[in-house]
Backbone bond lengths (Angstrom), bond angles and torsions (degrees), N, CA, C in turn:
res aa  C-N    CA-C-N  psi(-1)  N-CA   C-N-CA  omega(-1)  CA-C   N-CA-C  phi
1 M - - - 1.481 - - 1.467 107.24 -
2 N 1.269 120.52 133.38 1.513 124.56 179.60 1.621 106.40 -81.01
3 P 1.369 114.49 134.95 1.429 120.22 179.72 1.665 111.97 -61.58
4 N 1.294 115.74 -26.68 1.548 118.51 177.77 1.479 104.46 -69.66
5 D 1.196 125.50 -33.19 1.521 123.29 -177.80 1.595 115.90 -73.34
6 V 1.339 112.37 -22.47 1.437 117.07 -171.62 1.616 111.54 -80.53
7 A 1.350 115.30 -32.16 1.548 118.25 178.98 1.512 109.35 -62.67
8 P 1.226 119.61 -54.87 1.537 118.32 -179.42 1.566 113.56 -55.56
9 T 1.337 112.49 -37.52 1.582 114.95 -178.91 1.419 108.95 -72.06
10 I 1.315 124.98 -35.24 1.417 128.24 175.83 1.468 111.83 -64.13
11 A 1.438 115.57 -43.46 1.363 123.06 -177.27 1.484 110.92 -61.38
12 A 1.393 113.56 -48.43 1.445 123.53 178.62 1.460 113.87 -57.52
13 M 1.332 119.82 -42.70 1.376 127.37 -174.70 1.617 106.02 -70.09
14 T 1.295 114.73 -44.39 1.479 119.28 178.25 1.501 108.96 -63.22
15 F 1.281 120.69 -38.98 1.499 121.32 -179.72 1.556 106.67 -65.55
16 F 1.248 120.12 -47.03 1.493 122.82 -176.29 1.451 113.21 -63.44
17 V 1.433 115.56 -38.55 1.423 117.29 -178.56 1.524 112.07 -73.35
18 S 1.347 111.66 -32.53 1.520 119.95 175.74 1.530 111.41 -66.31
19 M 1.287 121.25 -42.38 1.382 124.15 175.16 1.530 115.12 -64.72
20 V 1.318 112.77 -39.09 1.564 116.37 176.17 1.507 108.92 -61.15
21 L 1.335 118.41 -49.26 1.440 126.03 -176.40 1.627 109.45 -63.98
22 I 1.308 115.63 -37.76 1.509 113.29 176.15 1.395 116.12 -72.89
23 F 1.498 119.15 -39.20 1.298 118.98 -177.09 1.514 115.87 -77.12
24 R 1.306 114.18 -19.77 1.462 117.50 174.71 1.484 112.98 -84.85
25 G 1.410 116.66 -1.63 1.507 114.02 -176.95 1.440 105.39 -99.13
26 A 1.338 113.94 -145.49 1.486 124.10 -171.35 1.600 108.26 -69.12
27 I 1.275 118.16 -35.47 1.431 123.91 -174.60 1.595 103.83 -67.88
28 G 1.211 115.10 -49.52 1.607 121.86 -179.95 1.622 109.27 -59.11
29 K 1.345 109.77 -42.75 1.545 109.79 179.62 1.503 107.24 -66.72
30 A 1.239 122.97 -38.76 1.548 124.54 -171.93 1.453 104.73 -68.15
31 I 1.457 118.49 -42.53 1.459 115.20 178.10 1.458 113.86 -71.26
32 A 1.324 116.13 -26.51 1.565 111.33 171.44 1.439 118.42 -70.97
33 R 1.404 112.35 -33.57 1.447 114.41 170.90 1.551 118.61 -62.83
34 R 1.256 109.04 -33.05 1.513 120.58 -178.89 1.609 107.73 -65.38
35 I 1.404 109.44 -53.36 1.477 118.65 177.96 1.525 112.40 -56.73
36 E 1.304 118.38 -39.49 1.509 121.99 -177.59 1.607 111.00 -82.94
37 G 1.353 114.79 -1.55 1.490 116.51 179.79 1.520 114.03 78.44
38 K 1.270 112.23 14.60 1.563 113.19 179.92 1.471 111.68 -111.69
39 A 1.433 117.25 45.46 1.388 123.37 -177.88 1.586 108.43 -71.97
40 G 1.342 113.92 134.86 1.406 116.48 -175.61 1.477 112.44 -67.41
41 L 1.343 117.27 100.45 1.485 123.42 176.98 1.441 108.83 -79.19
42 D 1.409 113.62 146.09 1.437 113.81 173.82 1.537 109.93 -70.47
43 P 1.358 113.40 139.99 1.465 119.61 -175.19 1.556 117.06 -52.33
44 A 1.483 108.41 -38.30 1.443 113.80 179.26 1.491 111.13 -69.16
45 L 1.398 119.76 -30.83 1.418 126.20 179.70 1.547 107.50 -67.69
46 S 1.303 113.33 -45.42 1.456 119.27 -174.22 1.585 112.39 -67.35
47 E 1.367 109.09 -35.40 1.507 116.14 171.25 1.525 115.06 -64.58
48 R 1.317 112.75 -37.46 1.540 121.95 -179.26 1.565 109.13 -69.48
49 I 1.324 116.02 -35.94 1.382 120.46 -178.46 1.554 107.70 -70.39
50 E 1.314 115.23 -43.03 1.455 124.29 -179.14 1.565 109.12 -60.19
51 E 1.320 112.97 -45.51 1.431 118.35 179.97 1.578 114.13 -63.53
52 L 1.364 117.06 -38.35 1.376 126.94 -179.79 1.528 110.58 -67.60
53 E 1.390 114.48 -38.17 1.462 122.01 -179.81 1.530 108.00 -69.99
54 H 1.268 117.14 -36.68 1.533 123.80 174.84 1.518 107.51 -61.93
55 R 1.237 117.19 -46.15 1.482 123.16 -170.57 1.552 106.55 -70.53
56 L 1.315 115.22 -39.52 1.437 123.78 175.00 1.523 109.99 -56.85
57 A 1.324 116.43 -49.43 1.403 118.74 -177.11 1.593 110.18 -62.70
58 E 1.290 111.57 -44.82 1.592 115.28 175.76 1.451 113.43 -54.50
59 M 1.398 117.19 -40.61 1.419 119.74 -178.32 1.605 113.86 -69.70
60 E 1.334 114.03 -34.04 1.497 118.55 171.94 1.418 115.22 -63.68
61 Q 1.414 118.46 -36.32 1.372 120.20 171.51 1.479 118.10 -67.64
62 D 1.311 116.32 -39.01 1.485 126.21 176.19 1.520 106.48 -62.46
63 R 1.377 118.35 -43.10 1.411 123.45 177.58 1.626 110.33 -56.98
64 I 1.284 113.82 -50.51 1.550 117.27 176.95 1.503 112.26 -63.16
65 R 1.261 114.76 -36.78 1.627 116.72 178.15 1.594 108.42 -65.74
66 M 1.289 110.15 -43.36 1.429 118.35 179.48 1.581 113.97 -58.44
67 G 1.257 112.61 -38.70 1.520 119.02 173.54 1.512 111.77 -63.59
68 E 1.315 113.48 -44.11 1.493 117.62 -177.09 1.534 104.39 -65.85
69 L 1.318 124.85 -42.21 1.448 123.81 179.97 1.499 114.07 -65.72
70 E 1.275 115.58 -25.90 1.535 120.63 179.43 1.455 105.40 -74.36
71 E 1.354 119.71 -42.47 1.406 121.54 -179.55 1.657 109.58 -63.10
72 R 1.348 114.85 -44.49 1.399 114.45 176.24 1.514 116.03 -60.21
73 L 1.413 115.24 -40.16 1.420 119.56 -179.16 1.609 107.11 -67.85
74 D 1.141 120.25 -38.71 1.590 122.99 177.31 1.483 106.07 -60.21
75 F 1.344 120.69 -43.91 1.500 121.79 -176.42 1.535 109.12 -67.39
76 A 1.284 114.77 -46.04 1.560 119.28 178.62 1.563 110.22 -59.12
77 E 1.427 115.91 -40.19 1.493 114.89 -179.75 1.461 107.76 -71.49
78 R 1.226 127.33 -36.48 1.404 126.31 173.78 1.427 118.50 -61.23
79 M 1.488 114.81 -36.67 1.439 122.33 176.62 1.611 110.58 -66.51
80 L 1.389 112.37 -43.51 1.494 119.89 -179.75 1.468 108.57 -68.83
81 A 1.264 125.00 -30.10 1.434 129.46 179.52 1.501 111.79 -76.83
82 T 1.321 118.13 -26.10 1.554 120.74 176.98 1.441 111.10 -68.20
83 P 1.323 121.49 132.40 1.430 126.42 176.68 1.428 108.65 -64.25
84 P 1.417 119.34 145.89 1.451 120.76 -174.86 1.500 111.49 -63.52
85 E 1.381 120.05 -33.85 1.513 122.29 -177.30 1.616 107.87 -61.32
86 R 1.387 107.89 -37.85 1.555 107.13 179.09 1.529 117.89 -69.59
87 L 1.288 112.93 -29.45 1.444 123.64 174.93 1.578 111.36 -60.90
88 K 1.340 114.90 -39.40 1.515 123.58 179.57 1.432 113.25 -68.57
89 E 1.463 113.44 -29.48 1.442 116.99 -178.07 1.437 108.27 -67.01
90 G 1.288 123.08 -37.90 1.462 123.68 -174.36 1.560 110.33 95.24
91 P 1.237 117.81 178.73 1.540 121.51 -174.42 1.591 108.93 -73.60
92 R 1.204 112.59 154.03 1.485 120.83 -179.77 1.329 114.28 -92.26
């Protein structure tokens, strides 16, 4: 075996063994949790996200209610703009 062929082989084996040890340790577990979507979020951050999601849901309900109120206002404005004689005639 040629001595020049041994050095790259030893370097490659050392690299692969190092990578296995690194990825089987804490770094590998952290990467696995991140990929699975189970990253350890700060409890305060999780609470803040939950609060913001709740506020967003409330705003969506307020937006729906606002739309309903706008429809009622439009109807009331149309009724007030209609001459009284036409109201007595009834629907056409």
